[in-house]
N, C-alpha and C positions, 0 to 999 in steps of 0.2 A: 504494500500500500504506500502510495506517494501522495504528498500534498504540497502545493506551492502556496506560500503565504508570507506575511510579515511575522518575524519571530524576535522576541526579546528574552534572553536567558538571565534571570535575576538570581544572584547568589544571596540566600537569606542570611548568611553568616557575616557578610561585609559590614553591616551596621555595628556589630559587636566589636569590630576593629576600627571603628570610626571612619569607615569608608562608604562611599556612595556608589550605587549602580549607575551605569551609563545613561539609563532612562530613555533609550532610543532603540526601536526595532530596526531590523534590516530584512531585506527580501531573502528568503531561504527556501530550500527544497527539503522536506521532511520525508524520511523513509522508515518503515518498520520492518525488521527482518532479523536474521541470525548471522553471527560471525562464523559459526561452525554449524555443521549439520545437526549435531545433537546439543548445541549450546543454548544459552539463554537468549531471550528475545530482547532486542535493543531498538532504540529510536536514534536515528542519525540525522544531524542537522548540518546541511551544506549551505554555505553562503558564498558570495562573490570573492571574499577575502580568504575563505577557508573551504575550497572546493573538495578537499579530502574528507572533510566533515568531522564533527564531534559526536561521539557515541555515548549514550546514556542507557543503562539497563532499565528495562521496563518490568520484567518478570519479578513479581513479588516485591516491587520497589515503588509503586505508586501510592503516595500517601493520601492524595485527594484530587478530585477533578472538579474544577469550577466551570459550570456551563450555564450560568444564569443568562448570559448575553449571547448564547450560541446562535440565536436567530439573527443577530446582528453581525455574525461572522467572527465572534470573539470567544476564546476559551483559554483556560490555564491548566497545565498539568504540573502538579506538585510532586516532586520526587523525594524519597527518604534519604537516599545516598547517591550522589552528593546532595546537599540541601539546596536545591535550586527549584525555581518556578519557571516553567517554559510557557511563555505567554504568546498565544497565537492571535492574529488579527488580519483583517482585510482578506477574507476568504469566503467563498460561496457557502451558504449555510448548510445545504444538504451534504456537500463534500466534507465539511467539518464534522457534522454529526456522524457520518460513516467512520471518519478517522478516529474520533473519540471512542466510538464503540469498539474499534479494534484495539485501541490502547487499553480499554477496560478488560477485554478478553486476554490480551497479552500479559497483563498484570497477574491474571489467574493462571497463566501458563498454558492456555488452551490454544493449540495451533494445528492440530491434526486434521487438516483439510477444511477447517472452519475459518481460520484467520488467513487472509491473502497476504502472505509475507513476501518481501522483496529482497533481492540481493543488495547488500550494503556496499554499493560501489560509489566512487566519487562522482559528483554531479557535473554536467556540462554547463557551459556559460548560458546556453539557451534555456536551461531548466530553472535558472535563477533570475531571469529577466523580470523587470517590473511589469505588471499587467498593462497592456496597451489600452489607452483610452481614446485615441484618435486614429482615424484611418481615412486617407484621401485617395480616391481612384478617379482618374480623369480621362481614361481611354479604355477601350474594350479589351485590349491585350493584357492589361494589368488586373482585370477583374478575376477574382479567385474562383476557379471551377472545381478543383479537387480539394482545396484547403477550406476549412471552416473559418468563419469570422471569429475573432477573439471575443469571448463572452463578456469581457470587461469593457467593451467599447461604450463610450458615452457620446461620441460624435462620429458620424459616418457620412462621407460623401462618395457617391457613385454616379458621376456625370459622364455624358457622352459614351455610354456603354451599350447603347441600343437595346436597353431592357424593355421587353414588351409587357412584363408584369413584375410585381415586387417579389423578390426572392424570399422564399419561406424561411431561409436561414436568418435573414435580417429580422424577421418578425419574432425570433427567439431571443433577441438581444434586449433583455429586460432592463438593462441600465442605460439604454439609449436615451439621450436628452435632445440631440439634434440629428435630424435625418435629412440629407440633401440628395434627392434623386432627380435633379433638374436635367434638362436636355436629354431625355430618353424618349421611348415610344410607349409609355404606359397608358393604357386605355381605361383601366378600372382599378379602384382601390379595394383591396381585400378587407373583409370585416374584421379580421384578426389584427389589423394595424391598431385597432382600438385597445388591444391588450398591452401595448407598450406604455406601462403605467408612469414612466418618468419622462415621456416625450413632451418637450416644451416647444420645439421649433421644427416645423415640417415644410420643406421646400420642394415643390413639384412643378416649378415653372417650365414652360416649353416642353410639354408632353402632349398626349392625345386624349386627355380625360374628357369624357362626355357627361359625367354625372358625379355628384358627391354623395356617398352612401348615407342613407338615413340612419343606419345602425351606428355610424361613427358619432352621431349627435346624441347617442345614449350610452356611449362607452366611457372609459376612464379618461378619454381626451377632454371631457367636459371639466375635469379638475386639474389637468396638467397643461394643455396646449395654450401657448401664449402668442405664437407667431405662425401664420399660415400664408404661404405664397402659392397661389394658383394661377399666376400670369401665363398668358400665351397657351391656353388650352382650348377646348371646344365646349365649354360649359354653357348650356342654354338656361339653366335655372339652378338655384340652390334649394334644398329641401326646407319646408316650413319649420322643421325642428332645428334649423341651423342656429337659431337664437340660444340653444342650450349650451353652446360653446362659450360660456360666460367668462372664462379666463382669458379670452383673446385680447391682446393688446395691439397687435399689428396684423392687418389683413390686406393682401394685395390680390386684386381680381382683374387687373388690366388685360386687355386684348383677348377677351372671350366673346361669347355670343349671348350674354345675359340680357334677357328681355325685361326682367324686373328683379328686385331684391325681395326676399320673404318678408311678410308684414310683421314677423316677430323679430326683425333685425334690431329693433331698439332694446332688446333684452341683453345685447352685448354691452353691458354697463361698464366694462373696463377697457373698451376699445379706445385707442388713442390715435392711431394712424390708419387711414383708409384710402386706398386708391382703386378706382374702377374705371380707368380711362378706356376709350375705344371699345365700348360694348354697344348694346342696342337698347339701353335703358330708356323707357318712355317717361317714367316718373319714379319718385322715391316713396317708400311706404310711410304710412302715417306715424309709426313708432320711431321713425328716424329722428324726429325732433326731441326725443328723450336722450339722445347721445350727447356726450361732452367730449369733443375731439380736440387733438392738438393740430392735426392736419388732415385735410380732405381734398381729393382730386377726382373730378368727374369729367374732365375735358374729353371732347370727342364723342359724346352720346347724343342721340337724336331726341332730346327731350321735347315733349308736346307742350302746347300753349295751355295756360291755366283756363279753366272753364267753370268757375263757381256757380254761374247762373244756369248752366245746363247739366243738372245732376243725373246720375244713373240711379234710378229709383228701383230698388228691389225689396221695398218694404211691404210686408204682408199684414193687412189689417182685417180682422183681429190677429194678434200673434198666435202662432201655433202653440200647443201645449209644451212641445219640446223646447221651443225658443224661450217661452216665458219661464219655464222651470230652470233652464240652463242659466238664464240671466240672473235669476234669483239666487241660485246656488253660488254663482261667482260673486255676486254683490255682497252676500252675507258670509262668504268664505266657508261654505259648508263643505266638509270633507266628502270626497267621492273617490271611487276606484272601480276597476273592472269586476270586483267581487260584489259591488252594489248595483252598478248600472252597466249597460253594454259597453264593451271596449271601444267601439267606434264612436260612441258619444263622448267617452273620456278624451279621445283624440281631438274631437271637434271643440270641446270646451278648453282644452289646453292651448289651442291656437285661436281663441276667440278674438274678434276685432274689438278695438277700443274706440268708443265714441269720444267726441270732444268734451262731453260732460263727465267723463270718467267711467261711464257705464260700459257694458259689454254687449256685443251682438254676434250672432252666429250666421244665420242665413237671411235674416231680415234687417235691411239697413238702406240708407241713402248714401251714395258715394259721389264725391266731386273732387276736382283737382284745383289746388290753389298754388301760388308761388311763394317760396320761402327763401329768404336770404340765408345762405349757408353759414354766414358769420354768427348766426344765432346758436349754432351748435359746434363751431370750430374756430379756433384762434387763427389758423392759417388756412386760406381757401385759394386753391389754384383756379384760375378763370375757367368757367364752364364752357365758354365758346370764344370765338375770335372777336366778338363784339365787346369783350371786357366785362361780361355779366358774372355776377357771383350768386345769382338766384337759380333755383331749380324747382320744377313742379313737384308737389307732394300730394298724395292722395289722402283725403279725409273721409271718415265714416261718421254717420249720425244714426243713432238708434231709434229716432222718432222724428215726426214732422216738426214738433216743437223745438227740438235741438237744432234742426236745420234752419228753421225760421230765425232763431236767435243768432246763429252764425251769419245768416244773410243780412240781418239788420246791422251787425257790427261791420260786415264787409262793405256794405253800401255807405255806411257812415264814414269809414276810412277813405273810400274813394272820393267822397265829396270834399273831405278835408284836403 
């Protein structure tokens, strides 16, 4: 059994002589085995400075095992003779658990086919290397085909590799914080990309993406993803559930085929930087005015003219029982779930439209388009068109004729002034 980790060997007798331990671990390769065929079981520690290794007897020599923080990749082996503590850290939790189990069995002298012992031989330099946290691949010939990706990777770039799909080996890198797959041929995102629990930055610009998976809006990405780059793809729409990615700070959607943004877009409360140039956006969603941005850029979109006097009326009078009950449940914050009401109704209520009065509406509403100066939501605004405008059309919803009438009165009053 071998284990690569950081090791610090602490001599418990040093304080009695008025001496201090070094207090710093070093990268090492640990092996458990025998020096002779019928001899005792030893643990050998090989470091960069001592590749031949230091041996410590394990059989009937382990005083105590400290495993309280084993899930964090830390453990300590306390030996009787010599009086040392072998402190292990920076190691994958499951591998450490297996290693400690073998130490425990070795202490009892159990080795007849149960304990996977290793020959105690000097380590190679490659065995003691620090775990690799960054890897950059910028051409197809450098892409690893037979070798696996280091499990310790935190940043990975694989650009210009002509990848048609995301490699499943990449989706096993649980420590990954930044993933750059730009300039490839990726058409679809796998659902399992949402299992990368540490992923903070995802770069997918200049690919062939046609959709953004709804499942990703319900994955662990909702708690980790802070930067998303989807420039130069073929996206026509984003899912309504996109607003669930509430940790997003930086979002780039330039040069796609987006016709509109989801009306839950305003739920991205931490969003600071947004660019969506050269798309096919006609207007912005009503919830957009809830954002507080540092910079926004919508240049090159075919925005329509505002038409507050010609509304799209989809109001049903009287309201259906479904509409009335849903509005009431949302207004009074009544708890609901698929165990109480149909799942499809839960979905409809979770993406309900918001009226200017603060109320909600599902299928019965009045819709109109007004113009909004983007400086109301952003400190820096890139001009919307070549005419120097910083205004963009925004869609508004009204839950009743009364709400629409009040809006119209205010609008007419402002135009007279």
